N, C-alpha and C positions, 0 to 999 in steps of 0.2 A: 793659612787656614783655608780649606776648601769651602766654597760657597754652597749653600743648600737652598732649594726652592721647592715649591709644591707642584705636583702634576697639575697642568692647566695654566700655570704661570707663563707669561710671555717674557722670554729672556732675549735681550739684545746682545748679539755676538758681534764684537768689533775687532777689526784688524787695522793696524797702522803699519804701513810698509815703508821702509827706508832703504836707501842705497848704501854703499860701503862708506860713504862720507856722512851717514846719519841724516841725510836730507830726505824729505818726503818724496816718494816716487811711485808711479804706477807700474805694476808688472805688465807683461804681455798678457798673462792669464793668471787668474787667482781662483783657487779651488778651496772650498770649504767642505771638510769632512766632519760629520757628527756620528760618532760610534755610540749607538744606544745601548742600554743595559742588556738587552737580549741579543746583542752583537750585530744587529742590523746596521748597515752603513747608509747614512743619508749624505748625498753629494750635491753640492750646488757650485756652479762655476760662473765667475764674473766674466763678462762679455757674453757668454752663451746663455746664462740664466738671468732673467729680469729680477729674480728674488734677491740677489746680492746687489746692494745699492752702493754706488760710489758717492760718498758725501763730499769729498774734496780730494785734491792730489794726495794719493797714498792712503786715504782713509776710506774704509768700507764697513758696511754692517749687514747683518741678516737678522731678522726678527723670527725667533724660533719658539713655537708653542710646545711646551714640555708635555710629552704624551706617555712616558713610562717612569716608574720608580726605579731608583738605583743610580749607578755611576754613569755619567756621560763624559766622553772624551771628545774634545773639539780641536781640530787642527786646521789652520789656514796655511796653504802652500802657494807661494808666489813663484812663477817661473818666467823665463824669457829675459826681458830687459833687467829685471831685478829678481834675484833668487833669495827666498827667505821662507822659513817655516816657524810658526809659533803654535804652541799647544797649551790647552788649559783643560781642566776638568771641573765638573760640578756634580752635585748629588741632587736627586729629586725624591721627595717623599710623598706618600699619599696624602691628599688634602684631608685634614681633620674636619669633622662635622662642625658646622657653625650654628649659633643660636638664631 
C-alpha cells in the first residue's frame, strides 16, 4: 500500500546502501531524485550537498517538506564503489481544515 501524507508534512526519506554481499557500504556518490506531481525534479547529492545526511555506514537520509498534492516518486541512486538504485512513491493530499 502506498503511503499518504498532507502537504506541509515533513517526510524523512531514507536510503540503506549495501554491497553485493549485503553488507552496509558507502557509495562514491549518492543522488536523491524526487519527481514532484507537476513533473519538477528535485535533486540532492551526497558528498556535494549538505542536505543529504550520512547517519552511519551505508545509511543516509533527507528531510523533505511536502509542497505539492499528488504522486511523488523518490529514487536513490548509488554509484562508484557501490551501485544500487531504490525507488518508492507516496501521495500527498491537501491538508484539511482543522478546528
